[in-house]
N, C-alpha and C positions, 0 to 999 in steps of 0.2 A: 578366665571365670574363677572365681569364689569359694572352693568347694568344704564345704565342711563334712567328716565324716565322723559319726558319734557310736564309739563301741563301749558297752560297760567293761568290757575286757581288751586288752591289749600286751603287745609284746610288753615286758618277757617273758610274759604269761604263754603257754603253750596251750593251742588245740587249732579246732579246725577255725575257726572264726576268729582266732587272732590271727591266724596267717592268713586267712583271707582278706581281712584290715590292713595287713604291711603289706601285702604284696601290692595289692587295690591304691592302696595311698602312695605306696612306692613308685608306681606304675602312671598315674594322673602324676604325680609333684614333679617328673621327670619332662614331661611337657610343658614347652615352652607357654603355653597358653591357658595352665591352670596352676593354683595358687590354692593349697590344700590345707587345711589344718584338722587334725586327729584332736577331739576331745576325748577322754577318758576315766572313768573312776577308777582303773585300771595306775596302781603306783609303781615309780620307775623313774627313767634318765628322761629328759627334754630333748633329748637329739637320740637319732639312731643312725649309724653309721651307714652311710650310700643313703640316703631318703631327706630328702628335698622337703617336706613336711614340716610341717610344725606342731610339736605336738603337747598338748595343752595337758595337765592332768589334778583328777578331783576339780572340776571348777565348779564354782560357786554358781548359784542359778541365776543371778545379773550378771557374772562374763559368760553361763551358757547362753542367757539371751543377747546378749549382747554379737557375740558366734553368730548366733545364728542371723541375726537382723544383719552384719554383712556379708553373708553369706548371700554368694548366687544358688548356690542348691546346696539342698542338706540331706547327707545317707544315714539312714540310722542302720545298722547292723543289728536289724531284732525290730519288732515294733515296743523299742524304750516307752514307756509313758507319758515320762515328763519330757524329755526333749521334741516327742512325735506334739505333743500337745504344743506346746512354745513354736514350733514350726507351721503348724496351724496356723494360728490364730497371729504369728509375723506374717500372714496369707505368702510366707515362700516355698518355691517345690520345692516339696519335700519324698524319697525316693527312698524303702523300706523294702533292705533284705530278710528276704526269711530263710534263716536256718533251718529254725523249726518252728512247732505248731502252734507257736502261743498264740497267735490271729483265731485259732478255731479248737482251744484245747485249754483246758485251765493247768494242766501240768505241764503244757509244752509239748509232752512226749507220742502221744497218742497212743498212751500205754495204758490200760486198768488195772490199777494195781491191786485188786482184789482176785482176779481171775489169772494174774502177771499172763494178760496177752494182749494185741492187739484191738485200739479201741475202734468199734465201728461206729466212728462218727458222730456220738451220742449226745454230746455237743450242738453240732451243728442239728440234730434231727427233735432239737429241746428237750433231753432226757436229761436234764438240767439235777434232779436227786440222783442219775448215779453220777455223776458226776464230783457232788458231794461225799457220797458213801466214797470214791476213790482215792478223793485228797485226804477223806477224814480223820486215818489212822497214820497217817504220815505229817498230814499238818496239824492237824487238828481242827476244832469247828469252826473258830473264828477268821482261819488262814485260809480256810478250805472255801467256806464263803466270802472271802475277799477276793481270795482268784477268777472264783466264779464272776463277781463283779468286773471284776478287771480286763475278764475275756471280754465281756459284750463291749464294756468303753474300749478297751483298745481294737477291737474289731470296727464296729461303728467311725473309726479316725479312721485307720487302712483303709477304707471305705474312700476316704474324702484326699486320700494322697495322691499328688500328681503320680505314682508309680509305684506298681509291688514285684519288685525281684525274686523270684524263686531260683533256688539252685540245685531245683532238678524237674523234670513234667511233673512227676509225682507230688511234689510239695505245689505247685500249681493247682492239680486237681484238689488237693488234701484240703488247701486254704480257702479257695473258691471266690477268691477275689476279683474285683474290675480294675483295669487295668495292668494286669500283671503280662507279665513277660519272664521268659526264661534265661540265665547267664551260669552259665557252669562255672564255677572254681576253674581259677587257672594257676599252671607251676610256671616258675623261666624256667625258660631252654635249655639251662646249663645242666638241667635236672635229668635230660631226656638222654636215655639207653645209658645210663652208667648204669657201669656189671650186670649188662647183657650177660644172660642163661647162656652156657654152648655148652651140651651135653659132652662134649668131647673132654673139657678140659674140668670137669667135676672132681673137687677130691674129696673123699671122707662122705657122709651119709648126705641126702638130703634135708635140710632143716626148712621143718614149717614154722612157721611166726606168727606171734600176734600183736598189734602195735595197738597200743590206746589204754582205756579208761577199763580199773580191771572193776565192772559192777554186774549186778544182773542182768540187767538187759542186753547187757554184751553180749551172752550168751557161752565168756569164754570155758566154764565146766565141760558145756558139750564138746571143745577142742581134745579137753583132756579126758574125757570118756572115750572118744575117736580114737585116740591116740593109745589108749589101755586095749583096744581091742585089737588093735593093728603090733601091739605088743607080746599082746598073749598068741598071737598068729606066727611071732618069729619074725618081725620085719625088723628092715633096719634102716632107722631114720635117727633124727635129732629135733625137738621142740623148744622155740624161744619164745618168753609171753615179754613182752619190753613195754612195763609203764606200772601202774599203781593205784590205786582207790579202795573204797569201801570196804571192798570183799576180798580184799590179798588173803589174810587169815586163810578165811577159810576154804580159799582157793590151793592154798601152801595144805591146809588137810587132806584135802580132796587127793592131790597130786602125793601125797604119802599114802595113805590108803589104797591108791590105783598100782603102789609098786613105782613112780616113774621117775625116778630119786637116778636114774641113771640117761633117763631121755633130757628130761627137761631141765631148763637152765631160764631162771624169772631172776630179771637181771632190777628189778627197780624203776626210778624213775631214772631216762635218761633223757639228754636235749645237747644240743650243738654237736662237736666231735665223738666224743663217745659214743653218741644217737645212732650217728651213719657207718660208725665203724660198726653197732649190732646189727644193724640194717645188712651191710654189706654181704651175708654170707647167707642170707634167708633166704630158699629158693622161690618160696613158698608163702604169700602170706594170706590167712583164714582169720574174715571175718565171720563170726555164728552169732550175728545181731537176733534176738528174738523183737527186736522193735523195728519200729520202720524205720532205718536208718534215710537221712533227709537225702545224703548224698554218699560219705564217704572220702572224702580227700584221702586216709589212709591207704585207698584202692587208689586213686589217681596218681599216689605218688607212686606206689609201687609199677604200676604200669605204665609210666613216662620211663621209668628207668629198663624199661624190658622185661619186666619180671611178670608173672600172672598169678593173681587170685580165685582163691574161692571163696564162695559167697553165698551166705543162705539169701535166699532168692524173697526176698521182699523190701520193700520202699523205693527209695532212690539208689540203694544200694546196687541193687540187681540192674538197673536202668545205666548206672554209671559203669557196670564192668559188662556189661552186653555180653554179645559173643565172644567176648576174649577171655576168657575167664570159667571156669569150671564152677556148677553150682547145685547145688540139695535144697530141699523146702527147710524152712525154721523149723529149729527144734530133734530133729530127725538125726540122733546120733548112727545110725546107719548109714544115714544117706551120705553123712558127713564123713565116716570111716570109707566110703566106697568108692569116692573121691578122692580120697588119699591116696589109697590103694591103689586106685587108676595111675597114679602119676608112679609111684613104688614100682609098678608092674611096667611102666612102659616111659621112663625120664625124659625121649623124646619131645613128650606132650610139653615139655619146658618151653624147650626152643623153638619149636612150633607156636605155639600161643601166646609166648612171652613176645615172638615178634608181631602177634595180630596185637598184642594187648599195648607193644608202643606207637604200634600205625593208630589205632582208637584212638589214645591218650593224644598223639599229636594233632590230632583232626579235630579232639573237643576240648582240652584241658591245658591251652596255652595261656599263659599270662598275657601277653598281647591281643587275643581273642576277646579275654576277659574284661582290660581297660580299653578296646574299638567298643564294645558293643554297650558299657558305658556313658562312655562320650557321646552317642548317636543319642541314649536314652536322655541324656543330660540337654541336650543341643536344642534336641524336640521340645526339651519343657521349656527351655527360655525363651524358645521362638513363640511356643503358646500364650508365655506369661507374661511378655512383654506386647503380644498381639489384643491381649481385652482391653 
């Protein structure tokens, strides 16, 4: 079976979509009955060590059209307008992997910028003036209108796709599209329970960490505020923030005002061996998002290593963590501080919940499970396609 995977972003870029696309293409390409091509706008090498799939960088429109025409299945990492339109015109079975809310929200985040709050599905309820107002300041009037129109076109095409694959039950409910199914992200088995936490061999203070972009909707400032409360109480701990983003300078200023210099290490962007080294002694991953995370790949990566997550009880992130971590209400600094305090008071929680997190991840977030679920969907679609 010839499969074309299209993703605007791809390796060597770092992120949830990039990781998903690479692991999916690798897993499918390893199967003898699959011939996989990855098309992407991202620059880089045309080969990836250990991956059988062919990579086509920045294809022209005619090249993309020919690749779609030669494919048995087209899989889009997000409802990209041009590839989706070409796939529907070619009448090829097309699946859309929904990593965000682009099919039901003009800014793709379901986040209402004027109020800095989760959007109660204004677009789906027909409140288009609020959608324009939401994006007006950040995009300007022309781009805001274009996004609104683009969302209508994108959603109409998603209704005609062979399948809409959602990365969590939460996303499936939010995008509300026909022929939807949930397939969780999957991670390689060799990541399983590496560095499983043991209270008996812990040296030094417990390290709370954050991994990801430093931007407002991620709520990283909330973590610093909670850490400040614990420091004032005389608690012993360390804090590590791994990542970069548009709000990094503002976050560094907040850290100085809160006098967290002796507790906080802000590493900046890391990848490869340096990232693995930075994560090695992080006992607890904190994800204080104030927007509805679609899934939370960083949480899955922490859980499969047998470590726990403190997460805002919001969106697909709360779904991923389930009962294998600790949760607090979004934007509630006192609630986050209490969860951190709970661990500092009783470190044995880390070992107990770490084991539960590893078990949950093994059940739900395996690469082979992700691959098998996709192949079943593809086989059913091609069977239906050839029966018409």
